[in-house]
C-alpha positions, 0 to 999 in steps of 0.5 A: 463035795456039795451036791450040784440041784438044777433049781435055778436053771430049771426055773429059768429054762421054765421062765424063758419058756412062759415069758415066751408064751405070754398072751397065749389063752388059758392055761397055754400060757399059765402052765409049762408042760403046755406052753412049751408045747405052744411055744416049739409049734409056734416057732415052727410056724414062724419058721415055715413064715419067714420062707413063705414069705420071700415066695409070696412076695415074688409072686406079688411082684411079678402078678403086678408087673404081668398087669402092666404088660398086659396093659401095654400089649406083651406079656411078663416072659416077653418082657423080661426076656427082652430086659435080659437081652437088653442088658438091663438089670432091674429085679422084679421088686424095683420093675413092680414099683415101677409098673405101680406108681411110674407107668410112664417109665413102665411104658418106656421099659416095654419098647426097651425090651421089644426092642432088646428082644428083635437085636439080640 
């Protein structure tokens, strides 16, 4: 029986890594060993970045809502608590969009949260 050589598979594997490392500086895009290390590290950072992105956006939304609340003489925690008690189900992303784009609409939400906090 003929011996199977892994030349074709090795070439494919190396080609895939070198394609992923395209655009890297110097040997990191030319030599297989350094390219492999760099691609693995880049993939790890990309994975971590995808997780951090969610945290960063939530932090940004909360910051925007908090700033809009301070302009309307309330604070973030009382505002969110009042909205929950009044039964308004808007997520933080939508609340921050309303705060930025429609200050009058946000003022109405603040008033609704104040009445919701008083009447549970």
